[in-house]
C-alpha positions as CSV (number, residue, x, y, z in Angstrom):
1,I,81.1,241.2,101.8
2,T,84.6,239.9,102.0
3,L,85.2,237.3,99.2
4,D,88.3,235.1,98.8
5,L,88.5,235.3,94.9
6,K,90.5,232.3,94.7
7,N,87.9,230.1,96.3
8,I,84.7,231.1,94.3
9,I,83.7,230.7,90.8
10,L,82.5,233.7,88.9
11,L,80.0,233.4,86.2
12,D,81.1,236.1,83.7
13,S,78.9,237.5,81.0
14,Q,81.6,239.4,79.3
15,S,84.3,236.7,79.1
16,T,84.9,234.4,76.2
17,M,86.9,231.8,78.0
18,D,86.9,229.8,81.2
19,L,90.0,230.3,83.5
20,F,90.6,228.7,86.9
21,C,93.3,229.2,89.4
22,N,92.3,227.0,92.4
23,K,93.7,223.5,91.9
24,N,91.1,222.3,94.5
25,L,88.3,223.2,92.1
26,V,89.6,221.2,89.2
27,Q,90.9,217.8,88.2
28,K,93.4,216.6,85.6
29,I,95.6,219.7,85.2
30,Y,97.9,219.2,82.2
31,K,100.2,221.2,80.0
32,T,98.9,222.1,76.4
33,V,100.6,222.5,73.3
34,D,98.8,225.8,72.5
35,T,98.7,228.7,74.8
36,M,96.2,231.4,75.6
37,K,97.2,235.1,75.7
38,L,95.1,236.8,78.1
39,K,94.7,240.8,78.4
40,S,92.4,242.3,80.8
41,N,92.4,245.4,83.1
42,G,94.4,243.4,85.5
43,G,97.2,243.0,83.1
44,S,98.2,240.2,80.7
45,M,99.5,236.6,81.0
46,V,100.1,233.6,78.9
47,V,98.5,230.4,80.0
48,G,99.7,227.0,78.9
49,R,97.7,224.5,81.1
50,K,94.2,223.2,81.1
51,A,92.1,221.2,83.5
52,T,88.8,219.6,83.8
53,I,85.8,220.2,86.0
54,S,83.4,217.6,87.3
55,G,80.1,218.1,85.7
56,Y,81.3,220.4,83.0
57,R,82.1,219.2,79.4
58,K,84.6,221.9,78.4
59,E,88.2,221.9,79.5
60,V,89.0,225.2,81.3
61,W,92.4,227.1,81.2
62,F,94.4,226.9,84.5
63,S,96.9,229.2,86.0
64,T,97.9,229.8,89.6
65,D,98.6,233.3,88.5
66,A,94.8,234.2,87.7
67,I,93.3,236.2,90.6
68,T,89.9,234.1,90.4
69,N,88.1,231.3,88.8
70,I,85.9,232.3,85.8
71,I,83.3,230.5,83.8
72,A,82.0,232.2,80.9
73,L,78.3,232.5,80.5
74,S,78.6,232.1,76.6
75,N,80.1,228.6,77.3
76,L,77.9,227.5,80.3
77,I,74.8,228.0,78.3
78,Q,76.1,225.5,75.8
79,Q,75.7,222.7,78.4
80,Y,73.1,224.1,80.9
81,R,70.0,226.2,80.9
82,V,70.7,229.4,82.8
83,T,68.1,232.0,84.0
84,Y,68.1,235.2,86.1
85,D,65.8,235.5,89.0
86,S,65.3,239.3,89.5
87,N,63.4,239.0,92.6
88,D,66.3,237.3,94.3
89,M,68.9,239.1,92.1
90,M,70.7,235.8,91.3
91,F,71.6,233.6,88.2
92,V,70.4,230.0,88.4
93,V,72.2,227.3,86.6
94,H,69.7,224.4,86.1
95,R,71.8,221.3,86.3
96,E,68.9,218.6,86.5
97,P,70.3,216.2,83.9
98,E,73.4,215.4,86.1
99,N,72.4,216.7,89.5
100,S,69.1,217.6,91.0
101,N,70.5,220.7,92.8
102,M,70.7,224.1,91.1
103,E,73.8,226.3,91.5
104,R,73.0,229.9,92.4
105,C,75.0,232.8,91.5
106,N,74.3,236.4,92.9
107,S,74.3,239.5,90.8
108,S,77.9,240.2,91.5
109,G,78.7,236.7,89.8
110,A,79.6,234.8,93.0
111,C,78.3,231.2,92.8
112,H,77.2,229.1,95.8
């Protein structure tokens, strides 16, 4: 499978923060007073902007230098019920309060 990482949202069970890089997936990008220093196996960066996402209560960090869009599972479960379907090998984000549709993410973390 070929994925354009800038155009998908990864549900990350190991991440402790949300980080987006695609301005088409967020709204209200703004500069923050505080910064986040990010270190990963891909290197390190300092992020000084945040944004909002429709239907998601938390603000997310934003940098066009990031390689993909990440929602931390630990943050997502504070707002939505998330289950794993081992038959279909995908996560299901139950969004009934705001939307009758469910977001589905496969075991690699790619959400549809």
